[in-house]
N, C-alpha and C positions, 0 to 999 in steps of 0.2 A: 258510581252510578247507583241508582236506587235498587232495592232488592229485586224488583221484577226483571232486572237485567242480569241476574245470576246465570252465567252460561252453564248449560247442563254438563255434568261430569260424565260424558259418554262419547264414544267414538262415532256414534250415529245419532243425530238429532236434527230438529227442524227449527228454522227461524220463520215465524209466522207473521205476516203483515209488515214486511220490511219495505221501506220506500227506497227505490233504487232508480238510477239512471241507466237504462238498459234498452238499446235499440231492438234487441231480439224480443223482448217482452212487448214492446209497442207493435212490432210486426205480428205478434201472436194475437193482437187484439186487446191487450190490456189497456184499460182507461189511463189516460195521461193527464196530470194536473197542469195548472198554469205554468209551473216551473219546469215541467218536463219529466216529472217523476211518475213512475208506475209502481203499484203496490204488488209485492211478490212474496211467495213462500220459497224458502231455500232449504234444501235437504243437504246436510253435511254428513259425509260418511268416510271414515278412515282418513280424515284430513283433507278431503277434496269436496268440491261441489258436485254432488251426485245428480241434483236436479234443481233448476230454477224456473219457476212457472208463475203465471198470473195468480194472484191471491185466490185461494179456494179451488184452484183447478186440479190439485193433487192431494191425495189423502195422507200419504207418507206412513201409512200403517200405524203401528204402536210406538213409533219413535218418540222420545222425549221432545217437548216443544218449549220454545222460548217465544212468547208473544211480544212483538215489538210495537204493536198498535200504531203503525204508521211512522215509526222513527226511521231516520235516514241511515242507510248502510252504504259505506263508501268502499271502493277498492283501496288497497294500500297506495301510498304516495311514491312518485318517482321524481327524484331531485337531480336534474340533468346538468347543473352548473354550480359547482362548489369549489372551495379552496381549503381542503382539509389540512394541507401543510402549513397554511398561514394562521389557522384558527387559534383564538385565545391568547394572542400575544399583546393585546392592548395594554395590559398593566405595565409591562416592561418597555413598551415602545408605543406611546400615544401619538396621535396625529394632532399637532398643536393648533391647526387651523381648520381642519375638516375638508380641505381641498384635495383634489386628486394628486397633484404633484408632491405635496407633503406626505401623503399616504405612501406613495411609491418610494420616496426617500427613506421613510421610517422603516418600511419592510426590508429594503436593501440593507440598511444598517443592522437590523435585528437578525436578518439571515446570516450575514457575515459573522456576527458575534455569537450567535446562539444555536443555529440550526444543526446540531449534531444529530446522528441517527436516533439516539434515545429521546432527544427532545421532540423531533418530528413524530416519532412513533407514539409517544405518550399523548401528544395533542391530537394526532389523527385518531387514535383509539377513543379518546374522549368524545370527539365529534361523531364517530360511528355509533358509539353507545347511545348518545343523545338522539340521533336520527332514528335509530332502531326503536327506542322507547316511544317516540312520537308516532311511529307507524309508517316509516319509509322502507321500501323494499329494494330500491335500486338508486345508486348515486354515481354520477360522474364527477370526478375531481380534476382540477388542473394542478400540475406539479411544476413549481418553479424549476427550470432546467437551464441554468447558466453556470459556467465555471465548475468548481468542485461540487456544488450542490446537486448537480445532475447525478453524480455517482453516489451521493449520500442518500437522496430521497427515493430514487426508483426501487432499490431493493427493499426499503421500508414499505413502500406501497405494495409491492408484490407479496410481502409477508402478511400485510393486513388483508389483502384480497384473499389469500389462502385461508387465513384465520376466520374470515367472515363468510366464506362460501356456504351457501345454503340458507343464510340469514339476510344478507344484503348483497345484491349483485353489484360489483364495484368495477368501474371503468376509470381510465385516466388518460389525460392528454398533456403533452409537455407545454410549458409556457415560457416563451422567450419573445423578444421583439423581433419583427420581421427582418431587421437588418442583420441579425445573426445568421439568417439563411444563406448569406453570401460567404460565410466562413466555413470552408470545407471541413476543417478539423472539428468544429462544433457540430456540424451535421453528421459527421461520422460517429461522434459520441452519442448523439441523439438516436441514431439508427441502432447502434449497439445496445443502448439501454432499452429501447422499445423491443428489440428482438429478444432480449433476455428477460425483461420484466413488464413489458407493456401489454396493452389490450388492443393493439391494431389501430390506434388513433393518433394522428399527427396534427399539430396546430401551432399557432403563434398569435402574437398581438399585432394587428395590422393598423398602421397609421399612414398618413400621406407623406412618406419619406421618399427621396429620389429613387431608391432602389426597390420600390414596392412591387412593380411588375416582375422584376427579375427574381425577387425573393419568393413571390407567390409561385413563379414557374418552377423554382427548385422544390418547393413543398409539394406541388401537384405532381411533379415528375416522380419524386420519391414515393408518394402515396400510390401512384399508378404502378410503379415497379413492385411495390410490396403488397399491393392489395389492401391498403389501409384506408380508413376514413379520415376526414378532416374536421377540425373543430377550431374556430377562430374567435378571439376577442376582437371586436370590430368597432371602430369609430366611437369610442367612449368619450365623447366630447360634445359640447354645444355648438361647435363651429360647423356651420352648414357647408363649408368647403371640404369637410372630411367625407370622402366618398369611396373609401376602400371597399365598402360593401358592393358597390357596383363593379369594381375591378374583379372581385372574387366571383361574382355571378357571371360576368362576361367571360372570364377565363374558364369557368366550369362548362359553360355552353360551348365555347370554342374548342375545348379539348374533349368534349363529350365525356366528361368525367363520370364514371359509373358508380362510384362509392357514395356513401352518405356524407353530407356536409351539414354541420351545425354552426351557426354564427350567434354570438351573444352580444348584448348591449345595443349596438346600432343606434345610439342616442341621436346622432346628428341627422338621421333620416327624418326625424320629426321637426327639424329646424329648416329643412330645405323647402324651396317653393314647390307648388303643387305639381308642376310639369316634371321637374327633376325627380321628385319623390315617386311619381307614377312610373317613370321610365325605369328607375331602380327596382321598384317592387315588381314590375313586369319581368325584369331579368331574373330576379330572385325566384319568382314562380316558375319561369321556364327552366331554370337550372335545378329545380327540385330541392332547394335549400330550405332547411328548417331554421326557425328563428326563436331564440329564447330571450325574453326580457327579464331584467333583474330589478323589480320595482322598488324594493326597499333600499338597496345599496345605492342605486342611481338617483333616487330621490334625495338621499343623504348627500351625495357628492356633487351632483350637477347643479349649476347656477348658484353656487355658494360664493357669496362675497361678504366680507365682514361689514356688519351694520346695515345690510340691505336684504330685504325680504326676497326670497326666490320668486322668479316670474313664471317658471314652468316646472313640470314634474320630473323631468329628467329621463323619461322613458321613451321607447321607440314607438313607431306608428303601427301598433299591433293590430288594431281594428282593420286598417287598410290592407295590411299583409294578409290577414285571415280572409278578408273579402275576396282577395285575389287567389285564394286557394292554397296559400302557404301554410305549412304545418307550424303552428305557433304555440308557445308555452311560456311559463314563468318558473323561476327557480330561486334558491336561497342566496347564492353568491357568497360573499364573505361573512364571517362570524367572529365578532369580538376581536377585530384586528384594526390596523390603521385605516383601512378602507371602509369599514363599517363597525362601529363599536357595540352594536346590538346583535340581535338574532340568536337563534338556538337550533338551527337546522330543523325547524318544525314547519313542515309544508302546510299545515293548517293555518299557521300564522301568515305564511307567504300568500296563501290563497285569499285569506281574509283581507290582508292589506292590498294585495293585487287588485281585488275587486274594487276597493275604494279608490286606489290611485289611477287605475287604468279603465275604470267603468266596465268591468267584465261581468255584465249583467244584461238583463232584458234581451233575449231570454237567458236565464242562468244556465240552463242545461247545455247550451252551445259552448259555454266557456269552461264548464267543469272538467273536461278532459285535459285542460292546460296544466294540471298538476298530477296527471296519471297517465292516461292512454297516449296523449300527444308526445310527452317526453319519452315514453317507452318506445314509440315508433322511431323517434330520433336516435335512440340508443340501439335499435334493432332487437328489441326485447318483446316477448309476448307477455306483457304485464299491463297493469293499470286498468283492468276491467274485471267484472264478475261474470263468469261464464261456466256452463256445464263442463265438467271434466277438469277444470282448473283447480289449483290449490285453494283451500278455504282460507284465504288471506283477505281480511277485510276489517273495517273499522265500524263499530257500532256507536251511534250517538243518541243523545236524548232529543235532538232536533227533529222537527216535523216538517219544516220548510226551510228555504234558504235564508230567510231573515233570522230564524232561530239558529241556524247552523253557523252563520257568519257574524252574529251579534256578540257571541261569547267565544272564549278561547277553546272550548270543548276539552277542557282539562280533565273532564270525567269520561272521556272516550274510552272504549274498550277495544284494544287491538287484538284481533284474532290472527294467529299464524298456524296454518294447517289445522284450523278449527278449534284450537285451544287458546284460551285467554292468556295473553302475555302478562308476565309479572314484572317486566323490565321497567325501570324508572330512570329518568335522566340522572347522570352522575352529578355529585356535588362539586361545585367549583373548587372547594378546598382540596380535592384530589390532585389539582395541578400545582399546589403550593410548593411541592418539592422541586419543581423545575426552576432553573436560574431566573431570578427576577420576577417570579409570578406570585410570591407570597405577599399578603397584604402589607 
């Protein structure tokens, strides 16, 4: 950033003229622009937000000041759906066609051949360092939990969670197909691993298999017994007959499930007729389920046929869900693996591309929480907003409105953590070269 954005080297200082999205400021009478921004002054003291007020409303004494002149200040990002255990394996196991089935096959093969504890740990650490540098404060990852991999990966996750405590809040959910729920020995191992190393979240991949209802019943019953949350991969297909989302919502309503439920993908919802989609969305809203769309990965995978231009964008009916009162959000999903060969766990990129793919604009302010406060709610965290008394964790940008914010990658952003400018940089890919099969 330019010199006028040099963060004061002081424990107490003020940001003057920051453009923020803050309902409290609007309630206090601060003028709001077309995009939903109010201009604020923010006092940072000992790493926390001591005061945030409409611009000019507070003097802040003799504190050093940083004039932002209407530049946008954001809360840190929350990335609610990732796969840290899969990340960065593309070089040794490519997806030859780009379709979902071949991605799944490639991951299964690479997992069996290479996913030792050191391999998973190194790639997971790489991903966390990357997300941290970009300004993410919380991540939920899915952990492949089938066969011997369950016992390998969960202790690795627990060690990473302890190592990153205070920097990134880390949660995890197990990942296996719903048919495994009928295997008592598998479920006993899942329960043991989550008891020892988990974060109270249970989940699976749901598809329209014959035992779907029975498998869901097993997972709901276990989550109820343990007081756990649920997190499902749902209907990641263009087939309009895929309706496991409705099964989940109806079961949650029937059982009066009291825990949080998050569902991801739900691609087929956008392919169903209006009446069926409306009925499903109504059930999702009544069940209090949150929905995360993965715009970059699903645009890559869905409706892919060799020699044919895709006819749809692969994403779910996010606007209709939001209109029904559902807590909706977007997230990174896969990173440089057979499901998605791109990505960098940069929620600024996810937001920018999500706005383009899903039309998350008009008004921009209504959709901005999809990368911060909304996923934080789904994770049960008090994060994703700027508020008095909270940690001074935020992102300073050069942008003055949403078009400037989303037109560029914001690679010159300044990430503040506890009021101090972070010096973290994304790690070099060459650091992974020592892992089997990942050198150029």
